[in-house]
OpenMM code with the backbone's topology and positions (N, CA, C; nanometers):
from openmm import Vec3, app, unit

residues = "MET LEU GLN GLY LEU MET ALA ASP ARG ALA TRP ASP ILE GLU ALA ALA GLY GLY ASN ILE LEU ASP GLN TRP PRO ALA ILE ALA ALA ALA VAL SER PRO ASN LEU PRO ALA HIS VAL GLN ALA VAL ALA PHE HIS ALA GLU SER GLY GLN LEU ASP LEU ARG SER ASP SER PRO ALA TYR ALA THR GLN LEU ARG LEU LEU ASN THR ARG ILE VAL ALA ALA ALA ASN ASP THR PRO VAL ARG ARG ARG SER ALA ALA SER GLY SER TRP PRO PRO ALA PRO HIS PRO ARG SER ALA".split()
positions = [
    Vec3(1.4432, -0.6882, 0.9128),
    Vec3(1.4703, -0.6950, 0.7736),
    Vec3(1.4206, -0.5637, 0.7031),
    Vec3(1.2937, -0.5281, 0.7219),
    Vec3(1.2372, -0.4148, 0.6617),
    Vec3(1.3054, -0.2856, 0.7258),
    Vec3(1.3261, -0.2899, 0.8517),
    Vec3(1.3958, -0.1759, 0.9152),
    Vec3(1.5297, -0.1524, 0.8491),
    Vec3(1.6086, -0.2599, 0.8255),
    Vec3(1.7394, -0.2512, 0.7614),
    Vec3(1.7242, -0.1922, 0.6218),
    Vec3(1.6214, -0.2404, 0.5452),
    Vec3(1.6084, -0.1876, 0.4098),
    Vec3(1.5678, -0.0376, 0.4160),
    Vec3(1.4860, 0.0010, 0.5138),
    Vec3(1.4495, 0.1398, 0.5263),
    Vec3(1.5768, 0.2222, 0.5579),
    Vec3(1.6594, 0.1757, 0.6429),
    Vec3(1.7803, 0.2518, 0.6812),
    Vec3(1.8799, 0.2579, 0.5634),
    Vec3(1.8978, 0.1454, 0.4938),
    Vec3(1.9894, 0.1341, 0.3784),
    Vec3(1.9484, 0.2369, 0.2671),
    Vec3(1.8216, 0.2513, 0.2503),
    Vec3(1.7757, 0.3398, 0.1381),
    Vec3(1.7324, 0.4734, 0.1860),
    Vec3(1.7571, 0.5076, 0.3112),
    Vec3(1.7231, 0.6384, 0.3765),
    Vec3(1.5767, 0.6740, 0.3589),
    Vec3(1.4901, 0.5752, 0.3756),
    Vec3(1.3476, 0.5979, 0.3664),
    Vec3(1.2958, 0.6463, 0.5036),
    Vec3(1.2059, 0.7417, 0.4987),
    Vec3(1.1398, 0.7918, 0.6210),
    Vec3(1.0159, 0.7098, 0.6422),
    Vec3(1.0187, 0.6268, 0.7487),
    Vec3(0.9059, 0.5313, 0.7730),
    Vec3(0.7714, 0.6012, 0.7822),
    Vec3(0.7597, 0.7057, 0.8583),
    Vec3(0.6331, 0.7775, 0.8751),
    Vec3(0.5890, 0.8350, 0.7430),
    Vec3(0.6790, 0.9005, 0.6747),
    Vec3(0.6475, 0.9693, 0.5480),
    Vec3(0.5991, 0.8611, 0.4446),
    Vec3(0.6768, 0.7479, 0.4373),
    Vec3(0.6456, 0.6457, 0.3393),
    Vec3(0.5091, 0.5855, 0.3677),
    Vec3(0.4776, 0.5522, 0.4932),
    Vec3(0.3507, 0.4962, 0.5259),
    Vec3(0.2388, 0.5945, 0.5000),
    Vec3(0.2555, 0.7174, 0.5360),
    Vec3(0.1547, 0.8188, 0.5070),
    Vec3(0.1347, 0.8339, 0.3577),
    Vec3(0.2393, 0.8247, 0.2808),
    Vec3(0.2302, 0.8342, 0.1409),
    Vec3(0.1497, 0.7214, 0.0799),
    Vec3(0.1732, 0.6010, 0.1246),
    Vec3(0.0973, 0.4875, 0.0769),
    Vec3(-0.0490, 0.5071, 0.1042),
    Vec3(-0.0804, 0.5467, 0.2245),
    Vec3(-0.2282, 0.5725, 0.2585),
    Vec3(-0.2803, 0.6819, 0.1764),
    Vec3(-0.2065, 0.7954, 0.1615),
    Vec3(-0.2552, 0.9061, 0.0765),
    Vec3(-0.2722, 0.8694, -0.0684),
    Vec3(-0.1891, 0.7759, -0.1183),
    Vec3(-0.2000, 0.7334, -0.2558),
    Vec3(-0.2890, 0.6159, -0.2767),
    Vec3(-0.3524, 0.5648, -0.1794),
    Vec3(-0.4396, 0.4504, -0.1919),
    Vec3(-0.5412, 0.4691, -0.3082),
    Vec3(-0.6118, 0.5841, -0.3240),
    Vec3(-0.7062, 0.5892, -0.4323),
    Vec3(-0.6429, 0.5685, -0.5708),
    Vec3(-0.5247, 0.6179, -0.5934),
    Vec3(-0.4592, 0.5984, -0.7182),
    Vec3(-0.4091, 0.4551, -0.7341),
    Vec3(-0.3627, 0.3928, -0.6267),
    Vec3(-0.3232, 0.2543, -0.6293),
    Vec3(-0.4422, 0.1676, -0.6656),
    Vec3(-0.5539, 0.1901, -0.5973),
    Vec3(-0.6748, 0.1057, -0.6098),
    Vec3(-0.7279, 0.1258, -0.7537),
    Vec3(-0.7275, 0.2464, -0.8055),
    Vec3(-0.7743, 0.2786, -0.9412),
    Vec3(-0.6882, 0.2069, -1.0447),
    Vec3(-0.5678, 0.1944, -1.0173),
    Vec3(-0.4737, 0.1190, -1.1152),
    Vec3(-0.5115, -0.0246, -1.1250),
    Vec3(-0.5724, -0.0781, -1.0149),
    Vec3(-0.6191, -0.2172, -1.0210),
    Vec3(-0.7528, -0.2394, -1.0770),
    Vec3(-0.8451, -0.1499, -1.0345),
    Vec3(-0.9872, -0.1569, -1.0831),
    Vec3(-1.0473, -0.0173, -1.0593),
    Vec3(-1.1119, 0.0352, -1.1613),
    Vec3(-1.1648, 0.1700, -1.1539),
    Vec3(-1.2701, 0.1946, -1.0357),
    Vec3(-1.3400, 0.0847, -1.0017),
    Vec3(-1.4460, 0.1009, -0.8911),
    Vec3(-1.3914, 0.0767, -0.7563),
    Vec3(-1.2687, 0.0279, -0.7456),
    Vec3(-1.2137, -0.0139, -0.6144),
    Vec3(-1.1989, 0.1094, -0.5187),
    Vec3(-1.1523, 0.2282, -0.5579),
    Vec3(-1.1386, 0.3320, -0.4612),
    Vec3(-1.2675, 0.3785, -0.3997),
    Vec3(-1.3797, 0.3573, -0.4648),
    Vec3(-1.5071, 0.4017, -0.4099),
    Vec3(-1.5597, 0.3032, -0.3021),
    Vec3(-1.5031, 0.1831, -0.3032),
    Vec3(-1.5590, 0.0825, -0.2159),
    Vec3(-1.4551, 0.0253, -0.1101),
    Vec3(-1.3340, 0.0657, -0.1233),
    Vec3(-1.2288, 0.0133, -0.0351),
    Vec3(-1.1428, 0.1277, 0.0152),
    Vec3(-1.1201, 0.1330, 0.1475),
    Vec3(-1.0358, 0.2381, 0.2144),
    Vec3(-0.9084, 0.1727, 0.2651),
    Vec3(-0.7992, 0.2406, 0.2526),
    Vec3(-0.6731, 0.2023, 0.3226),
    Vec3(-0.6833, 0.2677, 0.4578),
    Vec3(-0.6832, 0.1846, 0.5630),
    Vec3(-0.7064, 0.2399, 0.6960),
    Vec3(-0.5741, 0.2459, 0.7853),
    Vec3(-0.4764, 0.1614, 0.7493),
    Vec3(-0.3525, 0.1662, 0.8302),
    Vec3(-0.2400, 0.1070, 0.7465),
    Vec3(-0.1215, 0.1507, 0.7783),
    Vec3(-0.0059, 0.0920, 0.7152),
    Vec3(0.0977, 0.0691, 0.8283),
    Vec3(0.1367, -0.0600, 0.8394),
    Vec3(0.2300, -0.1025, 0.9473),
    Vec3(0.3717, -0.1095, 0.8845),
    Vec3(0.4471, -0.0025, 0.8971),
    Vec3(0.5815, -0.0042, 0.8330),
    Vec3(0.6705, -0.1132, 0.8802),
    Vec3(0.6554, -0.1532, 1.0082),
    Vec3(0.7507, -0.2581, 1.0559),
    Vec3(0.7307, -0.3900, 0.9852),
    Vec3(0.6101, -0.4204, 0.9373),
    Vec3(0.5833, -0.5438, 0.8639),
    Vec3(0.5558, -0.5258, 0.7202),
    Vec3(0.5275, -0.4049, 0.6750),
    Vec3(0.4852, -0.3747, 0.5407),
    Vec3(0.3401, -0.4102, 0.5106),
    Vec3(0.2635, -0.4297, 0.6145),
    Vec3(0.1201, -0.4681, 0.5980),
    Vec3(0.0351, -0.3405, 0.5796),
    Vec3(-0.0494, -0.3478, 0.4754),
    Vec3(-0.1462, -0.2425, 0.4459),
    Vec3(-0.2864, -0.3017, 0.4836),
    Vec3(-0.3539, -0.2354, 0.5747),
    Vec3(-0.4865, -0.2764, 0.6171),
    Vec3(-0.5937, -0.2020, 0.5342),
    Vec3(-0.6803, -0.2833, 0.4766),
    Vec3(-0.7864, -0.2267, 0.3889),
    Vec3(-0.9231, -0.2565, 0.4452),
    Vec3(-1.0179, -0.1676, 0.4279),
    Vec3(-1.1572, -0.1902, 0.4721),
    Vec3(-1.2448, -0.1759, 0.3549),
    Vec3(-1.3290, -0.2796, 0.3313),
    Vec3(-1.4251, -0.2698, 0.2217),
    Vec3(-1.5611, -0.2322, 0.2771),
    Vec3(-1.6462, -0.1820, 0.1884),
    Vec3(-1.7802, -0.1381, 0.2305),
    Vec3(-1.8847, -0.2461, 0.2187),
    Vec3(-1.8415, -0.3640, 0.1673),
    Vec3(-1.9325, -0.4769, 0.1520),
    Vec3(-1.8601, -0.6087, 0.1440),
    Vec3(-1.9311, -0.7165, 0.1745),
    Vec3(-1.8659, -0.8515, 0.1608),
    Vec3(-1.8219, -0.8740, 0.0192),
    Vec3(-1.8939, -0.8291, -0.0811),
    Vec3(-1.8543, -0.8493, -0.2155),
    Vec3(-1.7133, -0.7912, -0.2502),
    Vec3(-1.6905, -0.6637, -0.1974),
    Vec3(-1.5612, -0.6057, -0.2213),
    Vec3(-1.4503, -0.6658, -0.1277),
    Vec3(-1.4878, -0.7235, -0.0155),
    Vec3(-1.3889, -0.7957, 0.0651),
    Vec3(-1.3404, -0.9172, -0.0173),
    Vec3(-1.4285, -0.9831, -0.0901),
    Vec3(-1.3963, -1.0911, -0.1767),
    Vec3(-1.3035, -1.0421, -0.2895),
    Vec3(-1.3451, -0.9297, -0.3456),
    Vec3(-1.2591, -0.8701, -0.4561),
    Vec3(-1.1173, -0.8460, -0.4090),
    Vec3(-1.1056, -0.7970, -0.2833),
    Vec3(-0.9665, -0.7772, -0.2325),
    Vec3(-0.8870, -0.9025, -0.2218),
    Vec3(-0.9466, -1.0103, -0.1855),
    Vec3(-0.8771, -1.1357, -0.1745),
    Vec3(-0.8365, -1.1816, -0.3188),
    Vec3(-0.9237, -1.1650, -0.4121),
    Vec3(-0.9029, -1.2061, -0.5503),
    Vec3(-0.7958, -1.1181, -0.6169),
    Vec3(-0.7920, -0.9898, -0.5842),
    Vec3(-0.7023, -0.8899, -0.6472),
    Vec3(-0.5736, -0.8729, -0.5685),
    Vec3(-0.5511, -0.9505, -0.4626),
    Vec3(-0.4370, -0.9390, -0.3774),
    Vec3(-0.3058, -0.9092, -0.4530),
    Vec3(-0.2716, -1.0026, -0.5451),
    Vec3(-0.1470, -0.9928, -0.6196),
    Vec3(-0.1404, -0.8651, -0.6998),
    Vec3(-0.2463, -0.8173, -0.7650),
    Vec3(-0.2495, -0.6963, -0.8382),
    Vec3(-0.2361, -0.5762, -0.7505),
    Vec3(-0.2962, -0.5777, -0.6344),
    Vec3(-0.2877, -0.4652, -0.5363),
    Vec3(-0.1409, -0.4513, -0.4885),
    Vec3(-0.0778, -0.5601, -0.4545),
    Vec3(0.0619, -0.5548, -0.4126),
    Vec3(0.1483, -0.5008, -0.5231),
    Vec3(0.1284, -0.5461, -0.6467),
    Vec3(0.2079, -0.4985, -0.7587),
    Vec3(0.1898, -0.3459, -0.7781),
    Vec3(0.0651, -0.2947, -0.7719),
    Vec3(0.0316, -0.1623, -0.7888),
    Vec3(0.0983, -0.0802, -0.6806),
    Vec3(0.0908, -0.1278, -0.5508),
    Vec3(0.1478, -0.0588, -0.4445),
    Vec3(0.3059, -0.0480, -0.4604),
    Vec3(0.3677, -0.1519, -0.5103),
    Vec3(0.5094, -0.1581, -0.5344),
    Vec3(0.5476, -0.0612, -0.6395),
    Vec3(0.4585, -0.0297, -0.7320),
    Vec3(0.4918, 0.0650, -0.8473),
    Vec3(0.4710, 0.2102, -0.8013),
    Vec3(0.4225, 0.2331, -0.6782),
    Vec3(0.3916, 0.3704, -0.6331),
    Vec3(0.5182, 0.4363, -0.5756),
    Vec3(0.5540, 0.5473, -0.6279),
    Vec3(0.6764, 0.6156, -0.5732),
    Vec3(0.6432, 0.6626, -0.4263),
    Vec3(0.7457, 0.6628, -0.3432),
    Vec3(0.7262, 0.7126, -0.2076),
    Vec3(0.8216, 0.8306, -0.1819),
    Vec3(0.7898, 0.9129, -0.0811),
    Vec3(0.8730, 1.0158, -0.0426),
    Vec3(0.9960, 0.9629, 0.0287),
    Vec3(1.1045, 1.0169, 0.0052),
    Vec3(1.2275, 0.9810, 0.0737),
    Vec3(1.2923, 1.1041, 0.1330),
    Vec3(1.3866, 1.0849, 0.2200),
    Vec3(1.4596, 1.1989, 0.2858),
    Vec3(1.5435, 1.2615, 0.1777),
    Vec3(1.5991, 1.1835, 0.0878),
    Vec3(1.6870, 1.2352, -0.0192),
    Vec3(1.5950, 1.2629, -0.1431),
    Vec3(1.6584, 1.3187, -0.2479),
    Vec3(1.5855, 1.3509, -0.3681),
    Vec3(1.5653, 1.2314, -0.4580),
    Vec3(1.6277, 1.1180, -0.4333),
    Vec3(1.6137, 0.9966, -0.5213),
    Vec3(1.4709, 0.9470, -0.5065),
    Vec3(1.4290, 0.8824, -0.6131),
    Vec3(1.2948, 0.8164, -0.6072),
    Vec3(1.3130, 0.6669, -0.6015),
    Vec3(1.1992, 0.6040, -0.5607),
    Vec3(1.2037, 0.4513, -0.5486),
    Vec3(1.0619, 0.4028, -0.5315),
    Vec3(1.0561, 0.2792, -0.4953),
    Vec3(0.9215, 0.2186, -0.4694),
    Vec3(0.9252, 0.1426, -0.3415),
    Vec3(0.8045, 0.1276, -0.2894),
    Vec3(0.7894, 0.0650, -0.1539),
    Vec3(0.7997, -0.0849, -0.1691),
    Vec3(0.8653, -0.1517, -0.0712),
    Vec3(0.8739, -0.2998, -0.0777),
    Vec3(0.7416, -0.3614, -0.0610),
    Vec3(0.7226, -0.4856, -0.1102),
    Vec3(0.5942, -0.5547, -0.1122),
    Vec3(0.5271, -0.5617, 0.0206),
    Vec3(0.4018, -0.5287, 0.0282),
    Vec3(0.3224, -0.5620, 0.1438),
    Vec3(0.2835, -0.7033, 0.1385),
    Vec3(0.2983, -0.7752, 0.2564),
    Vec3(0.2694, -0.9182, 0.2524),
    Vec3(0.1277, -0.9619, 0.2125),
    Vec3(0.0294, -0.9096, 0.2759),
    Vec3(-0.1076, -0.9496, 0.2473),
    Vec3(-0.2032, -0.8291, 0.2757),
    Vec3(-0.2440, -0.7631, 0.1661),
    Vec3(-0.3530, -0.6684, 0.1902),
    Vec3(-0.4771, -0.7469, 0.2355),
    Vec3(-0.5489, -0.6913, 0.3279),
    Vec3(-0.6658, -0.7645, 0.3788),
    Vec3(-0.7765, -0.6675, 0.4086),
    Vec3(-0.8986, -0.7151, 0.4142),
    Vec3(-1.0081, -0.6294, 0.4605),
    Vec3(-1.0355, -0.6539, 0.6054),
    Vec3(-1.0890, -0.5548, 0.6677),
    Vec3(-1.1159, -0.5650, 0.8107),
    Vec3(-1.2642, -0.5986, 0.8285),
] * unit.nanometer
topology = app.Topology()
chain = topology.addChain("A")
for resn in residues:
    res = topology.addResidue(resn, chain)
    for name in ("N", "CA", "C"):
        topology.addAtom(name, app.Element.getBySymbol(name[0]), res)
């Protein structure tokens, strides 16, 4: 399903995933100003849309669970690089989680 969406919209999987990881500080700051200092994006699985996050404390792991919906919305609002000049947004990640 995601592979078909990627092909239909001419998205470059590696570039899009790298872009989401590169833009994590801005995505996190859009949700909460302190989040980028305490949570890292460590992996993006393009085939499933899963973004793996790592918090520096149990308190921020709890924050991730509580802010899940807002994190997904902020990630969806993040423009991604495409092979063409058109702009767009990344499809929803199912469940950001802490490791």
